[in-house]
PyMOL Python script that loads the backbone (N, CA, C, O; Angstrom):
from pymol import cmd

cmd.read_pdbstr("""\
ATOM      1  N   MET A   1       0.843  -0.778  -0.093  1.00  0.00           N
ATOM      2  CA  MET A   1       0.158   0.093  -0.596  1.00  0.00           C
ATOM      3  C   MET A   1       0.871   1.127  -0.037  1.00  0.00           C
ATOM      4  O   MET A   1       1.823   0.970   0.727  1.00  0.00           O
ATOM      5  N   ASN A   2       0.514   1.974  -0.332  1.00  0.00           N
ATOM      6  CA  ASN A   2       1.422   3.210  -0.847  1.00  0.00           C
ATOM      7  C   ASN A   2       1.691   4.282   0.785  1.00  0.00           C
ATOM      8  O   ASN A   2       0.734   4.650   1.466  1.00  0.00           O
ATOM      9  N   PRO A   3       2.490   4.464   0.975  1.00  0.00           N
ATOM     10  CA  PRO A   3       2.878   5.057   2.590  1.00  0.00           C
ATOM     11  C   PRO A   3       2.172   6.468   2.687  1.00  0.00           C
ATOM     12  O   PRO A   3       1.829   6.804   3.821  1.00  0.00           O
ATOM     13  N   ALA A   4       1.918   7.310   1.678  1.00  0.00           N
ATOM     14  CA  ALA A   4       0.920   8.179   1.584  1.00  0.00           C
ATOM     15  C   ALA A   4      -0.648   8.126   1.826  1.00  0.00           C
ATOM     16  O   ALA A   4      -1.211   8.852   2.645  1.00  0.00           O
ATOM     17  N   VAL A   5      -1.237   7.277   1.101  1.00  0.00           N
ATOM     18  CA  VAL A   5      -2.269   6.526   1.307  1.00  0.00           C
ATOM     19  C   VAL A   5      -2.710   6.278   2.953  1.00  0.00           C
ATOM     20  O   VAL A   5      -3.548   6.790   3.695  1.00  0.00           O
ATOM     21  N   LEU A   6      -1.706   5.239   3.099  1.00  0.00           N
ATOM     22  CA  LEU A   6      -1.677   4.870   4.733  1.00  0.00           C
ATOM     23  C   LEU A   6      -1.546   5.764   6.248  1.00  0.00           C
ATOM     24  O   LEU A   6      -1.887   5.555   7.413  1.00  0.00           O
ATOM     25  N   ALA A   7      -0.790   6.964   5.435  1.00  0.00           N
ATOM     26  CA  ALA A   7      -0.880   7.880   6.620  1.00  0.00           C
ATOM     27  C   ALA A   7      -1.775   8.450   6.680  1.00  0.00           C
ATOM     28  O   ALA A   7      -2.170   8.526   7.843  1.00  0.00           O
ATOM     29  N   PHE A   8      -2.743   9.251   5.565  1.00  0.00           N
ATOM     30  CA  PHE A   8      -4.089   9.534   5.627  1.00  0.00           C
ATOM     31  C   PHE A   8      -5.146   8.626   5.625  1.00  0.00           C
ATOM     32  O   PHE A   8      -6.330   8.960   5.569  1.00  0.00           O
ATOM     33  N   LEU A   9      -4.746   7.516   5.685  1.00  0.00           N
ATOM     34  CA  LEU A   9      -6.089   6.912   6.569  1.00  0.00           C
ATOM     35  C   LEU A   9      -5.757   6.724   8.164  1.00  0.00           C
ATOM     36  O   LEU A   9      -6.596   6.433   9.016  1.00  0.00           O
ATOM     37  N   CYS A  10      -4.595   6.912   8.352  1.00  0.00           N
ATOM     38  CA  CYS A  10      -4.178   6.772   9.936  1.00  0.00           C
ATOM     39  C   CYS A  10      -4.692   8.309  10.472  1.00  0.00           C
ATOM     40  O   CYS A  10      -5.209   8.525  11.569  1.00  0.00           O
ATOM     41  N   CYS A  11      -4.490   9.046   9.696  1.00  0.00           N
ATOM     42  CA  CYS A  11      -5.032  10.976  10.179  1.00  0.00           C
ATOM     43  C   CYS A  11      -6.445  10.624  10.426  1.00  0.00           C
ATOM     44  O   CYS A  11      -6.798  10.528  11.602  1.00  0.00           O
ATOM     45  N   LEU A  12      -7.435  10.385   9.337  1.00  0.00           N
ATOM     46  CA  LEU A  12      -8.640   9.908   9.212  1.00  0.00           C
ATOM     47  C   LEU A  12      -9.455   9.062  11.203  1.00  0.00           C
ATOM     48  O   LEU A  12     -10.284   9.157  12.108  1.00  0.00           O
ATOM     49  N   LEU A  13      -8.131   8.240  10.543  1.00  0.00           N
ATOM     50  CA  LEU A  13      -8.492   7.670  12.193  1.00  0.00           C
ATOM     51  C   LEU A  13      -8.693   8.024  13.075  1.00  0.00           C
ATOM     52  O   LEU A  13      -9.605   7.746  13.854  1.00  0.00           O
ATOM     53  N   VAL A  14      -7.429   9.104  13.181  1.00  0.00           N
ATOM     54  CA  VAL A  14      -7.311   9.837  14.605  1.00  0.00           C
ATOM     55  C   VAL A  14      -8.560  10.696  14.912  1.00  0.00           C
ATOM     56  O   VAL A  14      -8.969  10.829  16.065  1.00  0.00           O
ATOM     57  N   PHE A  15      -9.175  11.295  13.807  1.00  0.00           N
ATOM     58  CA  PHE A  15      -9.583  12.700  14.135  1.00  0.00           C
ATOM     59  C   PHE A  15     -10.945  12.330  14.039  1.00  0.00           C
ATOM     60  O   PHE A  15     -11.795  13.192  14.264  1.00  0.00           O
ATOM     61  N   HIS A  16     -11.433  10.661  13.602  1.00  0.00           N
ATOM     62  CA  HIS A  16     -12.448  10.384  13.669  1.00  0.00           C
ATOM     63  C   HIS A  16     -12.830   9.440  15.484  1.00  0.00           C
ATOM     64  O   HIS A  16     -13.941   9.182  15.948  1.00  0.00           O
ATOM     65  N   VAL A  17     -11.661   9.190  16.007  1.00  0.00           N
ATOM     66  CA  VAL A  17     -11.997   8.771  17.334  1.00  0.00           C
ATOM     67  C   VAL A  17     -11.710  10.265  18.133  1.00  0.00           C
ATOM     68  O   VAL A  17     -12.309  10.298  19.207  1.00  0.00           O
ATOM     69  N   GLN A  18     -11.229  11.021  17.952  1.00  0.00           N
ATOM     70  CA  GLN A  18     -10.464  12.295  18.581  1.00  0.00           C
ATOM     71  C   GLN A  18     -12.367  13.016  19.047  1.00  0.00           C
ATOM     72  O   GLN A  18     -12.758  13.508  20.105  1.00  0.00           O
ATOM     73  N   GLY A  19     -13.001  12.808  17.946  1.00  0.00           N
ATOM     74  CA  GLY A  19     -14.196  13.357  17.685  1.00  0.00           C
ATOM     75  C   GLY A  19     -15.503  12.555  18.373  1.00  0.00           C
ATOM     76  O   GLY A  19     -16.571  13.144  18.540  1.00  0.00           O
ATOM     77  N   GLU A  20     -15.337  11.348  18.700  1.00  0.00           N
ATOM     78  CA  GLU A  20     -16.311  10.680  19.260  1.00  0.00           C
ATOM     79  C   GLU A  20     -16.913  10.613  20.710  1.00  0.00           C
ATOM     80  O   GLU A  20     -16.087  10.500  21.616  1.00  0.00           O
ATOM     81  N   LEU A  21     -18.133  10.664  21.021  1.00  0.00           N
ATOM     82  CA  LEU A  21     -18.070  11.101  22.347  1.00  0.00           C
ATOM     83  C   LEU A  21     -18.288   9.989  23.296  1.00  0.00           C
ATOM     84  O   LEU A  21     -18.575   9.031  22.578  1.00  0.00           O
ATOM     85  N   GLY A  22     -18.301   9.666  24.348  1.00  0.00           N
ATOM     86  CA  GLY A  22     -18.410   8.302  25.449  1.00  0.00           C
ATOM     87  C   GLY A  22     -19.755   7.960  24.825  1.00  0.00           C
ATOM     88  O   GLY A  22     -20.520   8.623  24.125  1.00  0.00           O
ATOM     89  N   HIS A  23     -19.813   6.481  25.387  1.00  0.00           N
ATOM     90  CA  HIS A  23     -20.897   5.479  24.437  1.00  0.00           C
ATOM     91  C   HIS A  23     -22.446   6.093  25.480  1.00  0.00           C
ATOM     92  O   HIS A  23     -23.587   6.016  25.025  1.00  0.00           O
ATOM     93  N   THR A  24     -22.150   6.626  26.782  1.00  0.00           N
ATOM     94  CA  THR A  24     -23.154   7.008  27.756  1.00  0.00           C
ATOM     95  C   THR A  24     -23.821   8.147  27.461  1.00  0.00           C
ATOM     96  O   THR A  24     -25.051   8.173  27.520  1.00  0.00           O
ATOM     97  N   SER A  25     -23.051   9.287  27.089  1.00  0.00           N
ATOM     98  CA  SER A  25     -23.486  10.506  26.814  1.00  0.00           C
ATOM     99  C   SER A  25     -24.957  10.703  25.718  1.00  0.00           C
ATOM    100  O   SER A  25     -25.883  11.506  25.843  1.00  0.00           O
ATOM    101  N   GLY A  26     -24.750   9.714  24.717  1.00  0.00           N
ATOM    102  CA  GLY A  26     -25.512   9.499  23.409  1.00  0.00           C
ATOM    103  C   GLY A  26     -26.538   9.787  23.834  1.00  0.00           C
ATOM    104  O   GLY A  26     -27.270  10.502  23.149  1.00  0.00           O
ATOM    105  N   ARG A  27     -27.007   9.282  25.262  1.00  0.00           N
ATOM    106  CA  ARG A  27     -28.709   9.089  25.101  1.00  0.00           C
ATOM    107  C   ARG A  27     -29.630   9.497  26.264  1.00  0.00           C
ATOM    108  O   ARG A  27     -28.784  10.121  26.906  1.00  0.00           O
ATOM    109  N   CYS A  28     -30.296   9.556  26.702  1.00  0.00           N
ATOM    110  CA  CYS A  28     -31.324  10.160  27.982  1.00  0.00           C
ATOM    111  C   CYS A  28     -30.947   9.148  28.985  1.00  0.00           C
ATOM    112  O   CYS A  28     -30.559   8.074  28.524  1.00  0.00           O
ATOM    113  N   SER A  29     -30.980   9.263  30.100  1.00  0.00           N
ATOM    114  CA  SER A  29     -30.492   8.576  31.624  1.00  0.00           C
ATOM    115  C   SER A  29     -31.764   7.747  32.040  1.00  0.00           C
ATOM    116  O   SER A  29     -31.777   6.589  32.458  1.00  0.00           O
ATOM    117  N   CYS A  30     -33.027   8.746  31.799  1.00  0.00           N
ATOM    118  CA  CYS A  30     -34.059   8.175  32.334  1.00  0.00           C
ATOM    119  C   CYS A  30     -35.187   7.452  31.335  1.00  0.00           C
ATOM    120  O   CYS A  30     -36.226   7.908  30.859  1.00  0.00           O
ATOM    121  N   LEU A  31     -34.663   6.354  31.231  1.00  0.00           N
ATOM    122  CA  LEU A  31     -34.919   5.236  30.041  1.00  0.00           C
ATOM    123  C   LEU A  31     -35.921   4.591  30.967  1.00  0.00           C
ATOM    124  O   LEU A  31     -36.823   4.176  30.240  1.00  0.00           O
ATOM    125  N   LYS A  32     -36.110   4.394  31.852  1.00  0.00           N
ATOM    126  CA  LYS A  32     -36.862   3.190  32.823  1.00  0.00           C
ATOM    127  C   LYS A  32     -37.996   4.002  33.232  1.00  0.00           C
ATOM    128  O   LYS A  32     -38.858   3.264  33.709  1.00  0.00           O
ATOM    129  N   GLY A  33     -38.378   5.352  33.239  1.00  0.00           N
ATOM    130  CA  GLY A  33     -39.516   5.573  33.964  1.00  0.00           C
ATOM    131  C   GLY A  33     -39.017   6.581  34.749  1.00  0.00           C
ATOM    132  O   GLY A  33     -37.796   6.738  34.740  1.00  0.00           O
ATOM    133  N   TYR A  34     -40.093   7.707  35.813  1.00  0.00           N
ATOM    134  CA  TYR A  34     -39.955   8.426  36.853  1.00  0.00           C
ATOM    135  C   TYR A  34     -40.692   7.467  38.149  1.00  0.00           C
ATOM    136  O   TYR A  34     -41.448   6.498  38.220  1.00  0.00           O
ATOM    137  N   ILE A  35     -39.916   8.451  39.165  1.00  0.00           N
ATOM    138  CA  ILE A  35     -40.688   8.210  40.093  1.00  0.00           C
ATOM    139  C   ILE A  35     -41.078   9.877  40.706  1.00  0.00           C
ATOM    140  O   ILE A  35     -40.371  10.864  40.502  1.00  0.00           O
ATOM    141  N   ASP A  36     -42.485   9.858  41.555  1.00  0.00           N
ATOM    142  CA  ASP A  36     -42.918  11.135  42.192  1.00  0.00           C
ATOM    143  C   ASP A  36     -42.335  11.586  43.423  1.00  0.00           C
ATOM    144  O   ASP A  36     -42.099  12.742  43.774  1.00  0.00           O
ATOM    145  N   ARG A  37     -42.093  10.263  44.163  1.00  0.00           N
ATOM    146  CA  ARG A  37     -41.586  10.793  45.515  1.00  0.00           C
ATOM    147  C   ARG A  37     -40.396   9.872  45.737  1.00  0.00           C
ATOM    148  O   ARG A  37     -39.980   8.869  45.157  1.00  0.00           O
ATOM    149  N   VAL A  38     -40.013  10.561  46.761  1.00  0.00           N
ATOM    150  CA  VAL A  38     -38.760   9.857  47.415  1.00  0.00           C
ATOM    151  C   VAL A  38     -38.625   9.937  49.029  1.00  0.00           C
ATOM    152  O   VAL A  38     -38.649  11.037  49.582  1.00  0.00           O
ATOM    153  N   HIS A  39     -38.506   8.941  49.639  1.00  0.00           N
ATOM    154  CA  HIS A  39     -38.520   9.627  51.243  1.00  0.00           C
ATOM    155  C   HIS A  39     -36.898   9.746  51.352  1.00  0.00           C
ATOM    156  O   HIS A  39     -36.017   8.971  50.978  1.00  0.00           O
ATOM    157  N   PRO A  40     -36.830  11.130  52.068  1.00  0.00           N
ATOM    158  CA  PRO A  40     -35.383  11.598  52.386  1.00  0.00           C
ATOM    159  C   PRO A  40     -34.486  10.695  52.973  1.00  0.00           C
ATOM    160  O   PRO A  40     -33.310  10.666  52.609  1.00  0.00           O
ATOM    161  N   ARG A  41     -34.883  10.025  53.762  1.00  0.00           N
ATOM    162  CA  ARG A  41     -34.248   8.960  54.532  1.00  0.00           C
ATOM    163  C   ARG A  41     -33.164   7.838  53.190  1.00  0.00           C
ATOM    164  O   ARG A  41     -31.946   7.667  53.227  1.00  0.00           O
ATOM    165  N   LEU A  42     -33.850   7.443  52.472  1.00  0.00           N
ATOM    166  CA  LEU A  42     -33.493   6.856  51.594  1.00  0.00           C
ATOM    167  C   LEU A  42     -32.556   7.578  50.454  1.00  0.00           C
ATOM    168  O   LEU A  42     -32.242   6.910  49.469  1.00  0.00           O
ATOM    169  N   VAL A  43     -32.121   8.891  50.575  1.00  0.00           N
ATOM    170  CA  VAL A  43     -31.412   9.675  49.882  1.00  0.00           C
ATOM    171  C   VAL A  43     -29.901   9.302  50.145  1.00  0.00           C
ATOM    172  O   VAL A  43     -29.574   9.266  51.331  1.00  0.00           O
ATOM    173  N   LYS A  44     -28.864   8.998  49.131  1.00  0.00           N
ATOM    174  CA  LYS A  44     -27.791   9.062  49.831  1.00  0.00           C
ATOM    175  C   LYS A  44     -27.064  10.290  48.841  1.00  0.00           C
ATOM    176  O   LYS A  44     -26.325  11.047  49.470  1.00  0.00           O
ATOM    177  N   ALA A  45     -27.179  10.519  47.585  1.00  0.00           N
ATOM    178  CA  ALA A  45     -26.988  11.878  47.566  1.00  0.00           C
ATOM    179  C   ALA A  45     -27.564  12.755  46.611  1.00  0.00           C
ATOM    180  O   ALA A  45     -28.322  12.290  45.760  1.00  0.00           O
ATOM    181  N   GLY A  46     -27.345  13.763  46.639  1.00  0.00           N
ATOM    182  CA  GLY A  46     -28.724  14.851  46.621  1.00  0.00           C
ATOM    183  C   GLY A  46     -29.172  15.078  45.093  1.00  0.00           C
ATOM    184  O   GLY A  46     -28.428  14.548  44.267  1.00  0.00           O
ATOM    185  N   PRO A  47     -29.658  15.390  44.874  1.00  0.00           N
ATOM    186  CA  PRO A  47     -30.444  15.433  43.264  1.00  0.00           C
ATOM    187  C   PRO A  47     -29.309  16.045  42.403  1.00  0.00           C
ATOM    188  O   PRO A  47     -28.592  17.003  42.695  1.00  0.00           O
ATOM    189  N   VAL A  48     -29.299  15.353  41.377  1.00  0.00           N
ATOM    190  CA  VAL A  48     -28.748  15.928  40.060  1.00  0.00           C
ATOM    191  C   VAL A  48     -29.115  16.214  38.545  1.00  0.00           C
ATOM    192  O   VAL A  48     -29.511  15.411  37.701  1.00  0.00           O
ATOM    193  N   VAL A  49     -28.870  17.605  38.425  1.00  0.00           N
ATOM    194  CA  VAL A  49     -30.341  18.062  37.460  1.00  0.00           C
ATOM    195  C   VAL A  49     -29.413  17.986  36.184  1.00  0.00           C
ATOM    196  O   VAL A  49     -28.245  18.372  36.223  1.00  0.00           O
ATOM    197  N   HIS A  50     -30.141  17.345  34.789  1.00  0.00           N
ATOM    198  CA  HIS A  50     -29.471  17.546  33.571  1.00  0.00           C
ATOM    199  C   HIS A  50     -30.431  18.059  32.683  1.00  0.00           C
ATOM    200  O   HIS A  50     -31.543  17.546  32.556  1.00  0.00           O
ATOM    201  N   GLY A  51     -30.080  18.973  32.111  1.00  0.00           N
ATOM    202  CA  GLY A  51     -30.722  20.067  31.415  1.00  0.00           C
ATOM    203  C   GLY A  51     -30.804  19.319  30.113  1.00  0.00           C
ATOM    204  O   GLY A  51     -30.231  18.248  29.910  1.00  0.00           O
ATOM    205  N   PRO A  52     -31.886  20.236  28.865  1.00  0.00           N
ATOM    206  CA  PRO A  52     -32.151  19.441  27.717  1.00  0.00           C
ATOM    207  C   PRO A  52     -30.366  19.588  27.188  1.00  0.00           C
ATOM    208  O   PRO A  52     -29.404  20.296  27.485  1.00  0.00           O
ATOM    209  N   SER A  53     -30.562  18.837  26.568  1.00  0.00           N
ATOM    210  CA  SER A  53     -28.895  18.975  25.518  1.00  0.00           C
ATOM    211  C   SER A  53     -29.354  18.173  23.949  1.00  0.00           C
ATOM    212  O   SER A  53     -30.415  17.586  23.737  1.00  0.00           O
ATOM    213  N   ILE A  54     -28.334  18.343  23.092  1.00  0.00           N
ATOM    214  CA  ILE A  54     -28.662  17.384  21.757  1.00  0.00           C
ATOM    215  C   ILE A  54     -28.478  16.424  21.854  1.00  0.00           C
ATOM    216  O   ILE A  54     -28.346  15.871  20.762  1.00  0.00           O
ATOM    217  N   PHE A  55     -28.304  15.368  23.255  1.00  0.00           N
ATOM    218  CA  PHE A  55     -27.913  14.232  22.933  1.00  0.00           C
ATOM    219  C   PHE A  55     -29.700  13.434  23.739  1.00  0.00           C
ATOM    220  O   PHE A  55     -30.216  12.330  23.568  1.00  0.00           O
ATOM    221  N   CYS A  56     -30.059  14.424  24.432  1.00  0.00           N
ATOM    222  CA  CYS A  56     -31.648  14.223  25.199  1.00  0.00           C
ATOM    223  C   CYS A  56     -32.127  15.595  25.354  1.00  0.00           C
ATOM    224  O   CYS A  56     -31.537  16.611  25.722  1.00  0.00           O
ATOM    225  N   ARG A  57     -33.653  15.338  24.890  1.00  0.00           N
ATOM    226  CA  ARG A  57     -34.672  16.965  24.902  1.00  0.00           C
ATOM    227  C   ARG A  57     -34.815  17.103  26.369  1.00  0.00           C
ATOM    228  O   ARG A  57     -34.979  18.216  26.870  1.00  0.00           O
ATOM    229  N   ARG A  58     -34.764  16.090  27.037  1.00  0.00           N
ATOM    230  CA  ARG A  58     -35.908  16.450  28.076  1.00  0.00           C
ATOM    231  C   ARG A  58     -34.885  16.643  29.638  1.00  0.00           C
ATOM    232  O   ARG A  58     -33.748  16.182  29.736  1.00  0.00           O
ATOM    233  N   THR A  59     -35.492  17.299  30.580  1.00  0.00           N
ATOM    234  CA  THR A  59     -34.639  17.609  31.924  1.00  0.00           C
ATOM    235  C   THR A  59     -34.845  16.519  32.681  1.00  0.00           C
ATOM    236  O   THR A  59     -35.951  16.219  33.130  1.00  0.00           O
ATOM    237  N   GLU A  60     -33.765  15.844  32.873  1.00  0.00           N
ATOM    238  CA  GLU A  60     -33.636  14.945  33.818  1.00  0.00           C
ATOM    239  C   GLU A  60     -33.227  15.467  35.361  1.00  0.00           C
ATOM    240  O   GLU A  60     -32.402  16.347  35.610  1.00  0.00           O
ATOM    241  N   ILE A  61     -33.937  14.775  36.234  1.00  0.00           N
ATOM    242  CA  ILE A  61     -33.503  14.722  37.683  1.00  0.00           C
ATOM    243  C   ILE A  61     -33.078  13.204  38.340  1.00  0.00           C
ATOM    244  O   ILE A  61     -33.860  12.281  38.567  1.00  0.00           O
ATOM    245  N   THR A  62     -32.029  13.217  38.509  1.00  0.00           N
ATOM    246  CA  THR A  62     -31.671  11.662  39.023  1.00  0.00           C
ATOM    247  C   THR A  62     -31.071  12.018  40.697  1.00  0.00           C
ATOM    248  O   THR A  62     -30.348  12.946  41.058  1.00  0.00           O
ATOM    249  N   VAL A  63     -31.607  11.032  41.412  1.00  0.00           N
ATOM    250  CA  VAL A  63     -30.979  10.502  42.995  1.00  0.00           C
ATOM    251  C   VAL A  63     -30.304   9.221  43.309  1.00  0.00           C
ATOM    252  O   VAL A  63     -30.704   8.119  42.933  1.00  0.00           O
ATOM    253  N   THR A  64     -29.318   9.434  43.981  1.00  0.00           N
ATOM    254  CA  THR A  64     -28.654   7.936  44.049  1.00  0.00           C
ATOM    255  C   THR A  64     -29.042   7.815  45.743  1.00  0.00           C
ATOM    256  O   THR A  64     -28.685   8.552  46.662  1.00  0.00           O
ATOM    257  N   LEU A  65     -29.963   6.518  45.767  1.00  0.00           N
ATOM    258  CA  LEU A  65     -30.334   6.046  47.126  1.00  0.00           C
ATOM    259  C   LEU A  65     -29.466   5.269  47.986  1.00  0.00           C
ATOM    260  O   LEU A  65     -28.437   4.899  47.420  1.00  0.00           O
ATOM    261  N   LYS A  66     -29.568   4.984  48.968  1.00  0.00           N
ATOM    262  CA  LYS A  66     -28.381   4.176  49.911  1.00  0.00           C
ATOM    263  C   LYS A  66     -27.860   2.863  49.540  1.00  0.00           C
ATOM    264  O   LYS A  66     -26.753   2.398  49.812  1.00  0.00           O
ATOM    265  N   ASN A  67     -29.044   2.203  48.719  1.00  0.00           N
ATOM    266  CA  ASN A  67     -28.530   0.919  47.943  1.00  0.00           C
ATOM    267  C   ASN A  67     -27.881   1.099  46.743  1.00  0.00           C
ATOM    268  O   ASN A  67     -27.703   0.241  45.878  1.00  0.00           O
ATOM    269  N   ASN A  68     -27.584   2.084  46.729  1.00  0.00           N
ATOM    270  CA  ASN A  68     -26.195   2.994  45.252  1.00  0.00           C
ATOM    271  C   ASN A  68     -27.167   2.414  44.093  1.00  0.00           C
ATOM    272  O   ASN A  68     -26.614   1.853  43.146  1.00  0.00           O
ATOM    273  N   LYS A  69     -28.504   2.507  44.105  1.00  0.00           N
ATOM    274  CA  LYS A  69     -29.401   3.033  43.067  1.00  0.00           C
ATOM    275  C   LYS A  69     -29.787   3.816  42.128  1.00  0.00           C
ATOM    276  O   LYS A  69     -30.989   3.553  42.152  1.00  0.00           O
ATOM    277  N   GLU A  70     -29.641   4.736  41.153  1.00  0.00           N
ATOM    278  CA  GLU A  70     -30.018   5.747  40.895  1.00  0.00           C
ATOM    279  C   GLU A  70     -31.862   5.628  40.551  1.00  0.00           C
ATOM    280  O   GLU A  70     -32.437   4.628  40.122  1.00  0.00           O
ATOM    281  N   LYS A  71     -32.367   6.700  40.828  1.00  0.00           N
ATOM    282  CA  LYS A  71     -33.684   6.797  40.320  1.00  0.00           C
ATOM    283  C   LYS A  71     -33.900   7.874  39.895  1.00  0.00           C
ATOM    284  O   LYS A  71     -33.194   8.790  40.316  1.00  0.00           O
ATOM    285  N   CYS A  72     -34.738   8.104  39.107  1.00  0.00           N
ATOM    286  CA  CYS A  72     -35.431   9.369  38.178  1.00  0.00           C
ATOM    287  C   CYS A  72     -36.292  10.426  38.379  1.00  0.00           C
ATOM    288  O   CYS A  72     -37.201  10.517  37.553  1.00  0.00           O
ATOM    289  N   ILE A  73     -36.247  11.259  39.268  1.00  0.00           N
ATOM    290  CA  ILE A  73     -37.701  11.754  39.790  1.00  0.00           C
ATOM    291  C   ILE A  73     -38.288  12.770  38.388  1.00  0.00           C
ATOM    292  O   ILE A  73     -37.443  13.494  37.863  1.00  0.00           O
ATOM    293  N   ASN A  74     -39.801  12.790  37.796  1.00  0.00           N
ATOM    294  CA  ASN A  74     -40.697  13.449  37.376  1.00  0.00           C
ATOM    295  C   ASN A  74     -40.083  14.802  37.337  1.00  0.00           C
ATOM    296  O   ASN A  74     -39.720  15.147  38.461  1.00  0.00           O
ATOM    297  N   PRO A  75     -39.909  15.457  36.645  1.00  0.00           N
ATOM    298  CA  PRO A  75     -39.829  16.768  36.613  1.00  0.00           C
ATOM    299  C   PRO A  75     -41.152  17.610  36.594  1.00  0.00           C
ATOM    300  O   PRO A  75     -41.101  18.820  36.819  1.00  0.00           O
ATOM    301  N   GLN A  76     -42.202  17.048  36.357  1.00  0.00           N
ATOM    302  CA  GLN A  76     -43.799  17.322  36.201  1.00  0.00           C
ATOM    303  C   GLN A  76     -43.933  17.088  37.766  1.00  0.00           C
ATOM    304  O   GLN A  76     -44.548  18.054  38.218  1.00  0.00           O
ATOM    305  N   SER A  77     -43.640  16.291  38.661  1.00  0.00           N
ATOM    306  CA  SER A  77     -43.876  16.288  40.055  1.00  0.00           C
ATOM    307  C   SER A  77     -43.979  17.524  40.674  1.00  0.00           C
ATOM    308  O   SER A  77     -43.576  18.582  40.191  1.00  0.00           O
ATOM    309  N   GLU A  78     -44.659  17.346  42.014  1.00  0.00           N
ATOM    310  CA  GLU A  78     -44.678  18.504  43.133  1.00  0.00           C
ATOM    311  C   GLU A  78     -42.912  18.642  43.312  1.00  0.00           C
ATOM    312  O   GLU A  78     -42.158  19.604  43.166  1.00  0.00           O
ATOM    313  N   LEU A  79     -42.659  17.139  43.712  1.00  0.00           N
ATOM    314  CA  LEU A  79     -40.723  17.249  44.160  1.00  0.00           C
ATOM    315  C   LEU A  79     -40.559  17.715  42.954  1.00  0.00           C
ATOM    316  O   LEU A  79     -40.529  18.941  43.059  1.00  0.00           O
ATOM    317  N   GLY A  80     -40.461  17.463  42.074  1.00  0.00           N
ATOM    318  CA  GLY A  80     -39.409  17.869  40.943  1.00  0.00           C
ATOM    319  C   GLY A  80     -39.438  19.299  40.566  1.00  0.00           C
ATOM    320  O   GLY A  80     -38.406  19.902  40.270  1.00  0.00           O
ATOM    321  N   ARG A  81     -40.745  19.910  40.574  1.00  0.00           N
ATOM    322  CA  ARG A  81     -40.653  21.353  40.193  1.00  0.00           C
ATOM    323  C   ARG A  81     -39.962  22.147  41.429  1.00  0.00           C
ATOM    324  O   ARG A  81     -39.581  23.314  41.345  1.00  0.00           O
ATOM    325  N   ARG A  82     -39.848  21.259  42.700  1.00  0.00           N
ATOM    326  CA  ARG A  82     -39.207  22.030  43.936  1.00  0.00           C
ATOM    327  C   ARG A  82     -37.688  22.212  43.674  1.00  0.00           C
ATOM    328  O   ARG A  82     -36.940  23.174  43.852  1.00  0.00           O
ATOM    329  N   ILE A  83     -37.452  20.731  43.102  1.00  0.00           N
ATOM    330  CA  ILE A  83     -35.804  20.467  42.981  1.00  0.00           C
ATOM    331  C   ILE A  83     -35.893  21.598  42.048  1.00  0.00           C
ATOM    332  O   ILE A  83     -35.564  22.624  42.643  1.00  0.00           O
ATOM    333  N   LEU A  84     -36.265  21.862  40.594  1.00  0.00           N
ATOM    334  CA  LEU A  84     -35.611  22.790  39.640  1.00  0.00           C
ATOM    335  C   LEU A  84     -36.123  24.293  40.191  1.00  0.00           C
ATOM    336  O   LEU A  84     -35.569  25.262  39.671  1.00  0.00           O
ATOM    337  N   ARG A  85     -36.820  24.464  40.886  1.00  0.00           N
ATOM    338  CA  ARG A  85     -36.843  26.135  41.401  1.00  0.00           C
ATOM    339  C   ARG A  85     -35.535  26.370  42.270  1.00  0.00           C
ATOM    340  O   ARG A  85     -35.021  27.478  42.113  1.00  0.00           O
ATOM    341  N   LYS A  86     -34.879  25.459  43.208  1.00  0.00           N
ATOM    342  CA  LYS A  86     -33.674  26.088  43.631  1.00  0.00           C
ATOM    343  C   LYS A  86     -32.795  25.851  42.476  1.00  0.00           C
ATOM    344  O   LYS A  86     -31.636  26.268  42.487  1.00  0.00           O
TER     345      LYS A  86
END
""", "prot")
cmd.dss("prot")
cmd.show_as("cartoon", "prot")
cmd.util.cbc("prot")
cmd.orient("prot")
């Protein structure tokens, strides 16, 4: 194979890999549904709000529970609206 063609293909591969995003950032986090309430005693880490982006058009609110599971809070629920106001 011609060395110039090989170098060109290597450059294309490098630029393609650098332009790729992580595999988990290309989709919404809350695909399994939402919960409307969560007991404060079960929460390990506070809510994290993910605003709309080019990868997911929805606003998502996630909390980490003491059993290390992440749950999604419905942004339209009373708790979700209260979190978004803060």
